[in-house]
C-alpha positions in Angstrom: -55.6 49.2 96.1 -57.6 50.3 99.1 -60.0 53.3 97.8 -62.7 54.3 99.8 -65.4 56.9 97.7 -67.5 59.5 99.2 -69.5 61.3 97.0 -71.8 64.2 98.2 -74.6 66.1 96.8 -73.3 69.5 97.5 -70.0 70.8 98.4 -71.0 72.1 101.6 -72.4 68.9 102.8 -68.8 67.1 101.6 -66.8 69.9 103.3 -68.4 69.3 106.6 -68.0 65.2 106.5 -64.4 66.0 105.5 -64.1 68.4 108.6 -65.3 65.6 110.9 -63.1 62.9 109.2 -60.0 65.3 109.8 -60.8 66.1 113.3 -61.4 62.7 114.2 -57.9 61.6 112.6 -56.0 64.3 114.5 -57.5 63.6 117.8 -56.7 59.9 117.4 -53.0 61.0 116.4 -52.7 63.5 119.3 -53.7 60.5 121.8 -50.8 58.6 120.3 -48.2 61.1 119.5 -46.6 64.0 121.7 -46.4 66.1 118.4 -47.8 65.5 115.1 -48.2 66.4 111.4 -50.7 67.4 109.1 -50.0 67.9 105.2 -52.3 70.1 103.2 -52.6 71.7 99.6 -53.4 74.4 98.2 -56.4 75.9 95.8 -59.6 77.4 96.3 -61.7 74.3 96.9 -60.3 73.6 100.5 -60.2 77.3 101.7 -63.5 77.0 103.5 -62.4 73.6 105.0 -59.4 75.1 106.6 -61.6 78.0 107.9 -63.6 75.8 109.8 -60.8 73.5 111.2 -59.3 77.0 112.5 -62.3 77.0 115.0 -61.4 73.4 116.1 -60.9 73.0 119.8 -57.7 71.1 119.4 -54.1 71.4 121.1 -52.4 73.0 118.3 -49.5 73.5 119.7 -48.5 69.9 119.2 -49.7 70.2 115.6 -47.2 70.9 112.9 -48.9 72.0 109.4 -46.9 71.6 106.2 -47.5 71.9 102.5 -47.9 69.1 100.0 -46.6 71.8 97.3 -45.8 75.2 96.7 -45.0 77.7 94.0 -41.5 79.0 94.0 -42.7 82.4 95.3 -42.3 84.4 98.3 -45.0 83.6 101.1 -46.3 87.1 101.0 -46.9 86.5 97.3 -50.9 86.1 96.2 -50.1 82.7 94.7 -48.3 81.5 97.6 -49.8 78.1 99.3 -48.3 79.2 102.4 -49.9 82.5 102.3 -53.1 80.5 101.9 -52.8 78.5 104.7 -51.7 81.5 107.1 -55.0 83.4 105.9 -57.5 80.7 106.5 -55.9 78.2 108.7 -53.5 79.9 111.2 -56.1 81.7 112.7 -58.4 81.8 115.8 -57.8 78.3 117.8 -55.3 77.1 115.1 -53.0 80.0 115.3 -50.8 78.1 117.8 -50.0 75.1 115.0 -46.6 75.6 113.6 -46.3 75.9 109.8 -43.5 74.6 107.6 -43.0 76.0 104.6 -41.4 75.2 101.4 -40.0 78.4 100.0 -36.6 79.3 101.2 -34.2 81.8 99.9 -32.6 79.8 97.0 -33.2 81.2 93.6 -35.0 78.3 92.1 -36.7 75.0 93.5 -33.7 72.9 92.0 -31.4 75.0 94.1 -33.6 74.7 97.1 -34.7 71.0 97.2 -31.8 69.7 99.3 -32.9 72.5 102.0 -36.5 71.9 101.8 -36.1 68.2 102.4 -34.1 68.6 105.2 -36.6 70.8 106.8 -39.4 68.4 106.1 -37.2 65.4 107.5 -38.0 67.2 111.2 -41.5 66.5 111.0 -42.9 64.1 113.3 -44.1 61.1 111.2 -46.0 59.1 110.5 -47.7 62.1 109.2 -51.6 61.9 110.5 -52.8 62.7 107.5 -52.4 64.3 104.1 -54.9 66.0 102.0 -54.3 66.1 98.1 -56.2 67.7 95.4 -56.1 67.0 91.3 -56.3 69.0 88.4 -58.4 68.5 85.5 -54.7 67.3 83.8 -54.6 64.6 86.3 -51.5 66.4 88.4 -51.7 66.2 92.2 -49.5 68.0 94.4 -46.9 69.5 91.7 -46.6 66.4 90.2 -47.3 67.7 86.7 -47.6 65.4 83.4 -44.6 66.0 81.4 -42.8 68.3 83.8 -39.1 68.8 84.2 -38.1 66.9 87.2 -41.4 64.8 87.5 -39.5 61.5 86.9 -36.8 62.0 89.3 -39.6 63.0 91.8 -41.5 60.0 91.2 -38.1 57.7 92.0 -36.8 59.8 94.7 -36.4 58.8 98.3 -36.2 62.4 99.5 -39.2 64.4 100.8 -39.3 67.1 98.4 -38.2 67.6 94.9 -38.1 70.4 92.4 -40.5 70.7 89.4 -40.7 73.1 86.3 -44.0 72.3 84.8 -45.0 73.1 81.0 -47.1 76.2 81.1 -50.7 75.6 80.7 -54.1 76.8 81.9 -53.6 74.7 84.8 -50.3 76.1 85.9 -50.4 79.5 85.1 -47.6 81.6 85.0 -45.8 79.8 88.1 -44.4 76.8 86.7 -41.4 76.5 89.2 -42.8 74.5 91.9 -41.5 72.4 94.9 -43.5 69.1 95.6 -43.6 66.5 98.1 -42.4 63.2 96.4 -44.8 60.0 96.5 -42.1 58.5 98.8 -42.4 61.5 101.1 -46.3 61.6 100.9 -46.8 58.0 101.4 -45.3 58.5 105.1 -48.9 59.3 106.0 -51.5 57.0 107.8 -54.2 58.3 105.7 -54.6 60.1 102.2 -57.4 62.0 101.3 -58.2 63.1 97.8 -60.4 66.2 97.6 -61.8 67.3 94.2 -65.2 68.6 92.6 -67.1 68.8 89.3 -67.9 66.6 86.6 -64.9 67.2 84.5 -62.2 66.0 87.0 -64.7 63.0 88.0 -63.9 61.8 84.3 -60.0 62.2 84.8 -60.4 60.3 88.1 -62.1 57.5 86.6 -59.4 57.5 83.6 -56.6 57.1 86.3 -58.4 54.4 88.1 -58.8 52.4 84.5 -55.4 52.5 83.7 -53.5 49.3 84.6 -50.9 51.0 86.4 -49.3 54.2 87.8 -48.8 56.2 84.6 -46.8 59.7 84.5 -49.5 60.8 82.1 -52.0 61.0 85.2 -49.5 61.5 88.2 -52.6 61.1 90.6 -52.6 57.4 89.5 -49.6 56.7 91.6 -51.8 57.2 94.7 -54.8 55.4 93.2 -53.0 52.2 92.4 -50.3 52.0 95.5 -51.2 49.6 98.5 -49.2 51.3 101.2 -51.8 54.0 102.5 -55.6 54.0 102.8 -56.8 56.5 100.2 -60.3 58.4 100.6 -61.8 60.2 97.9 -64.2 63.5 98.6 -66.1 64.5 95.6 -69.1 66.9 95.0 -70.3 68.1 91.6 
């Protein structure tokens, strides 16, 4: 298990440090590959980070931005992660990046999974970096404990998998999701786990204490794997 812990006193300092890390990785990747892939998550925590990244002077035409997971809603919907990235990241200098979304015309993520995986198979790999989040229930991406499709997603050798989560305060109304699988996420050169608050730190420590990967705390699948370095960024 290769895990590096980066703890900060405040979120602003944390996000500035993470910005520098991501830009460094992208610059290095652009020197090695003609086209690169950056995997990003939704949520409120990384929003300011995406706005900061949008100002970076990179050759964004050579950068593919793809989602780690998505609610099965239209891209214009207020709950859409694709919409978040278009509004926060794909502006300014980063407007020239290519965004690869997950939502397609199929009625459910179970209907659309094959098409989504085929789209993700075209992304340049290995992926330069994958930014993950974590919920208070121990989920990451849309790998929710107890979800319909979780077991299949964890075992899959496809890039994407459909999920139907159990409705909770964490999921809200949008329980139908598409997620990258652990197999897909681990095609990355580096994993970044970004989360905040004492409650989530307790969840993270519980996942670390577990002897192996557990479906009850899906984040543990990435903490206990030994294929890709994991860096944790946390602030109160």
